[in-house]
NUBA-271870 format. One record per residue (C-alpha): x, y, z; residue in one letter. Coordinates in nm, 3 decimals, always signed. Each point is the difference from the previous one (the first is absolute). Layout:
N
c1; c2; c3; residu
X; Y; Z; A
...
END
This chain:
514
c1; c2; c3; residu
+3.327; +1.173; +0.398; M
+0.019; +0.316; +0.242; N
-0.255; +0.176; +0.198; F
+0.049; +0.323; +0.114; D
-0.163; +0.107; +0.391; P
-0.350; +0.151; -0.188; T
-0.031; -0.324; -0.194; D
+0.067; -0.242; +0.294; L
-0.250; +0.204; +0.228; S
-0.239; +0.008; -0.261; H
-0.006; -0.426; -0.079; I
-0.021; -0.008; +0.392; K
-0.312; +0.170; +0.002; K
-0.146; -0.208; -0.261; H
+0.067; -0.270; +0.238; E
+0.313; -0.164; -0.287; L
+0.342; -0.099; +0.029; T
+0.295; +0.088; -0.186; V
+0.076; -0.374; -0.074; K
-0.361; -0.038; -0.134; K
+0.034; +0.289; -0.252; I
+0.312; -0.156; -0.121; E
-0.161; -0.296; -0.054; Q
-0.305; +0.181; -0.214; D
+0.259; +0.147; -0.189; L
+0.171; -0.340; -0.051; G
-0.314; -0.175; -0.154; H
-0.041; +0.302; -0.175; L
+0.342; -0.016; -0.181; K
-0.023; -0.380; -0.043; T
-0.429; -0.115; +0.003; G
-0.100; -0.284; +0.158; F
-0.005; -0.374; -0.157; P
-0.299; -0.102; -0.219; K
-0.234; -0.224; +0.094; V
+0.029; -0.375; -0.166; E
-0.293; -0.133; -0.167; I
-0.076; -0.380; -0.024; V
-0.341; +0.030; -0.152; K
-0.305; +0.198; +0.033; P
-0.242; -0.065; +0.268; A
-0.306; -0.148; -0.170; T
-0.328; -0.231; +0.082; L
+0.047; -0.300; +0.216; D
+0.413; +0.087; -0.008; D
+0.031; +0.265; +0.255; G
-0.318; +0.110; -0.026; I
-0.356; -0.147; +0.157; I
-0.333; +0.005; -0.163; Q
-0.226; -0.049; +0.267; L
-0.336; -0.231; -0.039; K
-0.354; +0.091; +0.115; A
+0.027; -0.207; +0.292; D
+0.300; +0.096; +0.116; K
-0.052; +0.321; -0.006; K
-0.324; -0.027; +0.201; A
+0.244; -0.168; +0.230; E
+0.256; +0.215; +0.042; L
-0.234; +0.294; +0.074; K
-0.163; -0.218; +0.303; Q
+0.328; -0.040; +0.106; V
+0.104; +0.376; -0.012; Y
-0.370; +0.118; +0.186; Q
+0.024; -0.254; +0.271; H
+0.340; +0.079; +0.080; S
+0.071; +0.191; +0.328; G
+0.301; +0.223; -0.164; L
+0.071; +0.336; +0.005; K
-0.020; +0.194; -0.338; V
+0.099; +0.301; -0.147; L
-0.029; +0.185; -0.328; K
+0.372; +0.182; -0.119; F
-0.060; +0.278; -0.240; V
+0.327; +0.113; -0.197; P
-0.221; +0.417; -0.038; A
+0.349; +0.208; +0.008; S
-0.003; +0.052; -0.393; G
-0.109; +0.366; -0.134; A
-0.280; -0.035; -0.293; A
+0.262; +0.195; -0.277; S
+0.078; -0.308; -0.215; R
-0.403; -0.047; -0.021; M
+0.020; +0.364; -0.147; F
+0.284; -0.030; -0.232; K
-0.164; -0.031; -0.309; L
-0.254; +0.304; +0.069; L
+0.333; +0.173; +0.104; H
+0.137; -0.098; -0.376; Q
-0.332; +0.134; -0.168; F
-0.069; +0.343; +0.154; Q
+0.367; +0.078; -0.103; K
-0.012; -0.099; -0.346; E
-0.352; +0.021; -0.139; F
+0.027; +0.375; +0.073; L
+0.230; +0.046; -0.252; T
-0.101; -0.272; -0.207; S
-0.125; +0.075; -0.375; E
-0.198; -0.338; -0.028; L
-0.352; +0.027; +0.093; S
-0.095; -0.177; +0.338; F
-0.148; -0.328; -0.177; E
+0.341; +0.008; -0.208; D
+0.228; +0.088; +0.312; F
-0.232; -0.296; +0.216; L
+0.093; -0.240; -0.245; N
+0.374; +0.015; -0.014; Q
+0.095; -0.366; +0.174; D
+0.121; +0.166; +0.331; Q
-0.294; +0.169; +0.074; F
-0.295; -0.242; -0.117; K
-0.062; -0.099; +0.327; S
-0.105; +0.359; +0.086; L
-0.250; -0.015; -0.247; K
-0.257; -0.252; +0.209; V
+0.091; +0.200; +0.263; F
-0.120; +0.349; -0.119; F
-0.255; -0.218; -0.169; E
-0.132; -0.119; +0.341; S
+0.133; +0.258; +0.264; I
-0.398; +0.008; +0.105; E
+0.107; -0.318; +0.199; N
+0.293; +0.085; +0.179; I
-0.094; +0.011; +0.344; A
+0.113; +0.429; +0.050; F
-0.142; +0.110; -0.362; Y
-0.251; +0.151; +0.238; E
+0.267; +0.195; +0.245; D
+0.162; +0.105; -0.337; L
-0.310; +0.140; -0.182; K
-0.098; +0.152; +0.361; S
+0.361; +0.195; -0.029; A
-0.059; +0.099; -0.334; L
-0.330; +0.140; +0.039; N
+0.094; +0.255; +0.247; Q
+0.293; +0.121; -0.195; K
-0.331; +0.040; -0.208; G
+0.082; -0.218; -0.297; I
-0.264; -0.259; -0.122; D
+0.228; -0.291; -0.160; I
-0.377; -0.099; -0.198; E
+0.111; +0.322; -0.185; E
+0.301; -0.038; -0.080; L
+0.159; -0.235; -0.285; S
+0.105; -0.356; +0.090; E
+0.403; +0.103; -0.012; G
-0.067; +0.300; +0.188; E
-0.190; -0.200; +0.253; K
+0.247; -0.266; +0.037; A
+0.284; +0.278; +0.068; L
-0.222; +0.199; +0.286; K
-0.077; -0.282; +0.167; L
+0.362; -0.127; -0.035; T
+0.102; +0.281; +0.156; D
-0.220; +0.041; +0.324; V
+0.124; -0.382; +0.032; M
+0.381; +0.125; -0.013; L
+0.011; +0.317; +0.124; A
+0.180; +0.063; +0.351; E
-0.273; +0.276; +0.030; E
-0.293; -0.205; -0.057; E
+0.006; -0.423; +0.079; F
+0.333; -0.047; -0.042; D
-0.077; -0.376; +0.005; M
+0.389; -0.049; -0.156; P
+0.102; +0.045; +0.353; N
-0.256; -0.158; +0.165; L
+0.067; -0.345; +0.184; P
-0.137; -0.244; -0.245; K
-0.208; -0.161; +0.267; G
-0.176; +0.322; +0.062; L
-0.115; +0.082; -0.383; I
-0.405; -0.071; +0.003; P
-0.022; -0.347; -0.193; F
-0.340; -0.094; +0.003; H
-0.376; +0.161; -0.016; S
-0.311; -0.141; +0.168; Y
-0.327; +0.181; +0.051; P
+0.077; +0.152; +0.297; N
+0.386; +0.019; +0.030; E
+0.319; -0.026; -0.183; K
+0.273; -0.230; +0.164; L
+0.391; +0.045; -0.018; T
+0.200; -0.328; -0.055; A
+0.097; +0.055; +0.382; F
-0.350; -0.036; +0.118; E
-0.045; -0.308; -0.223; E
+0.217; -0.189; +0.174; H
-0.230; +0.034; +0.317; F
-0.298; -0.157; -0.189; Y
+0.213; -0.252; -0.217; E
+0.134; -0.121; +0.379; A
-0.343; -0.083; +0.077; L
-0.016; -0.303; -0.202; S
+0.316; -0.145; +0.147; Y
+0.145; +0.194; +0.276; A
-0.245; +0.017; +0.270; V
+0.115; -0.216; +0.345; K
-0.285; +0.078; +0.262; N
-0.143; +0.250; -0.181; K
+0.358; +0.185; +0.052; K
+0.200; +0.074; -0.336; V
+0.323; +0.143; +0.031; Q
+0.186; +0.201; -0.316; L
+0.341; +0.143; -0.014; H
+0.114; +0.209; -0.277; F
+0.359; +0.094; -0.139; T
+0.005; +0.392; -0.081; I
+0.202; +0.225; -0.031; S
+0.067; +0.229; +0.264; S
-0.112; +0.347; -0.156; G
-0.361; -0.136; -0.095; H
-0.052; -0.110; +0.378; L
-0.237; +0.280; +0.089; D
-0.223; -0.006; -0.345; E
-0.047; -0.421; +0.108; F
-0.037; +0.099; +0.346; E
-0.267; +0.269; -0.064; E
-0.173; -0.252; -0.255; K
-0.009; -0.264; +0.279; L
-0.160; +0.209; +0.266; K
-0.254; +0.060; -0.242; R
-0.078; -0.296; -0.137; F
+0.053; -0.262; +0.264; Q
-0.273; +0.086; +0.220; P
-0.270; -0.067; -0.355; I
+0.139; -0.300; -0.113; I
-0.018; -0.169; +0.387; E
-0.330; +0.140; +0.060; E
-0.146; -0.168; -0.343; K
+0.225; -0.325; +0.038; T
-0.019; -0.088; +0.415; G
+0.387; -0.031; -0.078; V
+0.246; +0.131; +0.228; N
+0.293; +0.137; -0.220; Y
+0.361; +0.052; +0.160; K
+0.183; +0.162; -0.251; V
+0.427; +0.071; +0.012; D
+0.276; +0.177; -0.210; F
+0.353; -0.012; -0.035; S
+0.294; +0.125; -0.249; F
+0.250; -0.126; -0.174; Q
+0.286; +0.087; +0.255; H
+0.283; +0.184; -0.091; P
+0.258; -0.255; +0.071; S
-0.128; -0.182; -0.308; T
+0.086; +0.351; -0.224; D
+0.248; -0.063; -0.251; T
+0.242; +0.240; -0.194; V
+0.082; +0.041; -0.356; C
+0.191; +0.109; -0.240; V
-0.026; +0.257; -0.297; D
+0.125; -0.036; -0.383; A
+0.376; +0.053; +0.105; S
-0.027; -0.279; +0.263; E
-0.005; +0.234; +0.304; N
-0.164; -0.014; +0.268; L
-0.334; +0.201; +0.001; F
+0.040; +0.330; +0.147; R
-0.341; +0.271; -0.012; D
+0.092; +0.376; -0.084; K
+0.056; +0.025; +0.346; D
+0.310; -0.267; +0.015; G
-0.184; -0.201; +0.225; Q
+0.019; -0.411; -0.088; I
-0.358; -0.116; -0.157; V
-0.157; -0.273; +0.217; F
-0.307; -0.199; -0.217; R
-0.249; -0.246; +0.101; P
+0.121; -0.309; -0.142; A
-0.358; -0.163; -0.105; G
-0.235; -0.244; +0.159; H
+0.263; -0.228; +0.140; G
+0.072; +0.210; +0.255; A
-0.358; -0.072; +0.178; L
+0.155; -0.362; +0.069; I
+0.107; +0.245; +0.311; E
-0.375; +0.104; +0.040; N
-0.174; -0.352; -0.050; L
+0.252; -0.115; +0.301; N
-0.127; +0.225; +0.208; Q
-0.370; -0.117; -0.009; L
-0.165; -0.202; +0.290; E
-0.204; -0.291; -0.214; A
-0.019; -0.386; -0.065; D
-0.099; +0.074; -0.361; L
+0.058; +0.306; -0.226; V
-0.180; +0.071; -0.306; F
+0.224; +0.220; -0.258; I
-0.177; +0.175; -0.250; K
+0.071; +0.358; -0.233; N
-0.173; +0.326; +0.035; I
-0.139; -0.006; -0.313; D
-0.100; -0.301; -0.040; N
-0.328; -0.021; +0.135; V
-0.351; -0.016; -0.221; S
-0.320; +0.182; +0.012; H
-0.252; -0.179; +0.256; Q
-0.275; -0.056; -0.271; N
+0.261; -0.085; -0.266; S
-0.081; -0.055; -0.335; A
+0.189; -0.333; -0.014; I
-0.264; -0.265; +0.126; E
+0.291; -0.197; +0.194; T
+0.105; +0.307; +0.226; N
-0.136; -0.221; +0.359; Q
+0.208; -0.305; -0.153; S
+0.287; +0.173; -0.017; S
-0.043; +0.158; +0.351; L
-0.066; -0.360; +0.129; D
+0.347; -0.120; -0.119; Y
+0.155; +0.175; +0.271; K
-0.173; -0.177; +0.222; S
+0.126; -0.326; -0.188; I
+0.341; +0.103; -0.031; L
-0.022; +0.047; +0.399; A
-0.135; -0.324; +0.016; G
+0.294; -0.214; -0.197; L
+0.258; +0.255; +0.205; L
-0.153; -0.188; +0.334; I
+0.004; -0.332; -0.125; Q
+0.383; +0.045; -0.147; L
+0.069; +0.184; +0.302; Q
-0.144; -0.296; +0.254; E
+0.156; -0.289; -0.187; K
+0.362; +0.214; +0.041; A
-0.059; +0.050; +0.381; F
-0.048; -0.390; +0.035; S
+0.279; -0.125; -0.139; F
+0.213; +0.286; +0.191; L
-0.153; -0.108; +0.317; K
+0.049; -0.407; -0.093; K
+0.351; +0.082; -0.115; L
+0.069; +0.177; +0.269; E
-0.107; -0.336; +0.275; K
+0.126; -0.249; -0.224; D
+0.284; +0.174; -0.220; P
+0.153; -0.341; -0.125; D
-0.336; -0.157; -0.135; N
+0.098; -0.040; -0.371; Q
-0.330; -0.087; -0.116; E
-0.115; +0.342; +0.132; L
+0.289; +0.191; -0.121; L
-0.062; -0.186; -0.352; E
-0.415; +0.112; +0.018; E
+0.120; +0.359; +0.115; A
+0.224; -0.005; -0.290; V
-0.217; -0.077; -0.254; S
-0.311; +0.231; +0.150; F
+0.296; +0.275; -0.105; L
+0.050; -0.073; -0.290; R
-0.395; -0.126; -0.140; K
-0.174; +0.296; +0.210; E
+0.223; +0.224; +0.079; L
+0.214; +0.037; -0.352; N
+0.339; -0.026; +0.227; V
+0.262; -0.186; -0.209; H
+0.306; -0.100; +0.120; L
+0.232; -0.276; +0.095; N
-0.108; +0.007; +0.378; I
+0.234; -0.279; +0.208; K
-0.104; +0.056; +0.360; D
-0.209; +0.104; +0.219; K
+0.167; +0.323; +0.061; Q
-0.057; +0.077; -0.376; D
-0.392; -0.104; -0.008; V
-0.055; +0.227; +0.349; T
+0.199; +0.327; -0.194; H
-0.255; -0.046; -0.288; Y
-0.337; -0.091; +0.194; L
+0.042; +0.315; +0.212; N
-0.021; +0.279; -0.197; R
-0.303; +0.248; -0.093; P
-0.226; -0.153; -0.229; I
-0.198; +0.211; -0.289; R
-0.281; -0.091; -0.239; V
+0.003; +0.207; -0.280; C
-0.297; +0.064; -0.240; G
+0.119; -0.047; -0.383; M
-0.229; +0.163; -0.284; V
+0.038; -0.129; -0.322; V
+0.235; +0.238; -0.230; N
-0.157; +0.261; -0.188; T
+0.283; +0.182; -0.104; G
+0.001; +0.256; +0.339; E
+0.350; +0.134; +0.093; P
+0.196; -0.143; +0.293; G
+0.053; -0.344; +0.195; G
-0.075; -0.310; -0.101; G
+0.056; -0.363; +0.176; P
+0.284; -0.211; -0.130; F
+0.254; -0.309; +0.128; W
+0.319; +0.144; +0.108; I
+0.368; -0.124; +0.096; K
+0.122; +0.090; +0.305; N
+0.371; +0.052; +0.097; E
-0.048; -0.354; +0.272; D
-0.081; -0.158; -0.324; G
-0.367; -0.028; +0.084; S
-0.286; +0.047; -0.264; V
-0.276; +0.225; +0.185; S
-0.284; +0.215; -0.142; L
+0.032; +0.367; +0.035; Q
-0.168; +0.347; -0.155; I
+0.177; +0.166; -0.219; V
-0.003; +0.317; -0.185; E
+0.162; +0.060; -0.347; K
+0.267; +0.170; +0.051; N
+0.152; -0.275; +0.259; Q
+0.034; -0.179; -0.327; I
+0.309; -0.009; -0.227; D
-0.192; +0.078; -0.354; L
+0.315; -0.044; -0.202; S
-0.005; -0.373; +0.098; D
-0.188; -0.145; -0.284; S
-0.125; -0.287; +0.186; D
-0.087; +0.226; +0.333; Q
-0.164; +0.226; -0.212; K
-0.211; -0.270; -0.147; E
-0.104; -0.195; +0.337; K
-0.123; +0.364; +0.132; M
-0.214; +0.003; -0.311; E
-0.174; -0.327; +0.023; A
-0.136; +0.115; +0.305; S
-0.338; -0.058; +0.024; T
-0.137; +0.157; +0.351; H
+0.045; +0.361; +0.158; F
+0.074; +0.121; +0.358; N
-0.334; +0.252; +0.109; P
+0.137; +0.039; +0.348; V
-0.238; -0.254; +0.194; D
+0.219; -0.161; +0.294; I
-0.129; -0.166; +0.321; V
+0.315; -0.010; +0.267; C
+0.061; -0.204; +0.287; S
+0.167; +0.210; +0.275; M
+0.052; -0.257; +0.279; K
+0.246; -0.305; +0.001; N
-0.145; -0.359; +0.212; Y
+0.093; +0.144; +0.346; K
-0.231; +0.304; -0.062; G
+0.236; +0.215; -0.025; E
+0.059; +0.310; -0.280; A
+0.260; -0.056; -0.261; F
+0.195; +0.266; -0.100; N
-0.005; +0.073; -0.336; L
+0.314; +0.134; -0.096; K
+0.163; -0.315; +0.105; A
-0.181; -0.106; -0.346; F
+0.113; +0.268; -0.275; V
+0.228; -0.069; -0.272; D
+0.213; +0.307; +0.004; T
+0.138; -0.064; -0.337; E
-0.314; +0.005; -0.179; R
+0.001; +0.373; -0.007; G
+0.046; +0.220; -0.321; F
+0.102; +0.321; -0.130; V
-0.275; +0.212; -0.141; A
+0.027; +0.324; -0.248; N
-0.186; +0.302; +0.170; K
-0.058; +0.332; -0.048; F
+0.054; +0.276; +0.299; V
-0.093; +0.387; -0.142; G
+0.059; -0.105; -0.329; G
+0.339; -0.162; +0.033; E
+0.022; -0.370; -0.056; P
+0.187; -0.183; +0.240; I
+0.041; -0.374; +0.097; R
-0.130; -0.118; +0.379; G
-0.002; -0.342; +0.171; L
-0.385; -0.223; +0.008; E
-0.010; -0.185; +0.336; L
-0.033; -0.337; -0.066; P
-0.404; +0.033; -0.084; G
-0.255; -0.137; +0.287; L
-0.127; -0.246; -0.173; W
+0.297; -0.133; -0.227; N
+0.336; +0.043; +0.208; G
-0.141; +0.097; +0.309; G
-0.166; -0.339; +0.041; M
+0.251; -0.214; -0.205; A
+0.067; -0.215; +0.286; L
-0.359; -0.073; +0.114; W
-0.221; -0.297; -0.103; N
-0.199; +0.075; -0.269; T
-0.282; -0.162; -0.206; V
-0.194; +0.157; -0.286; F
-0.385; -0.054; -0.079; V
-0.191; +0.151; -0.297; E
-0.207; +0.228; +0.062; V
-0.343; +0.176; -0.216; P
+0.161; +0.221; -0.188; V
-0.285; +0.212; +0.054; E
+0.199; +0.048; +0.350; S
+0.255; +0.209; -0.140; F
-0.151; +0.378; -0.071; N
+0.324; +0.229; +0.046; P
-0.016; +0.384; -0.108; V
+0.268; +0.065; -0.136; K
-0.097; +0.306; -0.188; A
-0.362; +0.182; +0.053; V
-0.104; -0.163; -0.323; M
+0.028; -0.306; +0.159; D
-0.331; +0.109; +0.217; L
-0.215; -0.044; -0.250; L
+0.034; -0.380; -0.011; K
-0.212; -0.248; +0.115; P
+0.093; -0.043; +0.314; G
+0.019; +0.395; +0.111; H
-0.363; +0.021; -0.142; Q
-0.358; -0.107; +0.117; P
-0.240; -0.228; -0.147; Q
-0.266; +0.197; -0.213; A
-0.262; -0.192; +0.128; D
+0.114; +0.105; +0.379; V
END
């Protein structure tokens, strides 16, 4: 493909190359190979179910470790999807001839019925009400339909709260007697349960560069308060998806998509780009959890604390596995021809690190042992959209555990569809990662990415349909070549906020007597 001088300058400024652009266009044309599922990972067949005594042991292992830990929170998303249904309600109810009750009884709006009935329990309700009062509007005097519309208008309007354009992390999630806390702030409190070392906590948030000022302003106000309250010192860093990980897209005619000025449009390529950010961190262990999956501290879920305990339990298991792997690597370095030792190491790889392949010699053994380890919590599948745990077949003939997204599977193949539907568990993004090898050196995490695990996504830009690339997801192809262990964790530990209505679920509401 030919690029003019303006294109070449634009590509260079974006820290990309013509070769990378052509590679992306090739993927957009041909797509990526589908994942071949062997079977779903289930309890005792890829997913560990820990007993009480083992959980207590692992918690102690982690708590007595001297490892440097960090909590990594992908937080770059805007809150636009949270308010998608409210946008639709605002647009359609105004022109509908149905009553408010009948309108909400339509299938696509039924979740809004509960939302509007209980909206007083949303953390930012009083702020909305106050904004309307300042305009001379007393919502108690309005009909239910008018009240719903007015509250929706003030939530969505650009000149008002403009919530869809806020970062999701800065939306007030939870109410307390004397304060309202955003998802961003709640992660500081949650970290106290498992990420404190020597009265210090390290937090790293990946955000959009355009939101940096807003996050820093919130941090400036909040950090002194929580440090005085808890006696813990917080080291907080932010990073952005690197421009060099952005990709091009094509329009409906398969032409390179350009903006109204004729410039090539580059788009962020999904959370898989964050492997670059993760690779820059200085830590022994990293906890990964999404910004929106954080519970109210006085949650109506009684098992909230035991769910948080699982973070320490997962970390303890990782430490035990890592110590075994390091021990084998050090012994094999000194005694490479010890056949009994090799057989023990192969057994460990198969039984505890889920590496199923025909390993022939010491070089193979050390290759598969000397990889980063991730221990991933898995919850029972309750119908949430997203990835799940599967055994898959790799190009080298091996079978390994992977987190697989629905769009990576060939659903036209009845066998693959059947195996996907037989999955019992779901990936809540509750991951602990090892970051250093047995010599204490940081792994180059980019060396453990399967670049063929990306996918083509249908998107809209300015209302125009486009096709863009998603890099191999951070916990999909981005960690495909890691040693992987899955552990069942309580379903109560998974409290995502995909839509604003989710803030009314038990994990985001205080107990009645608190």
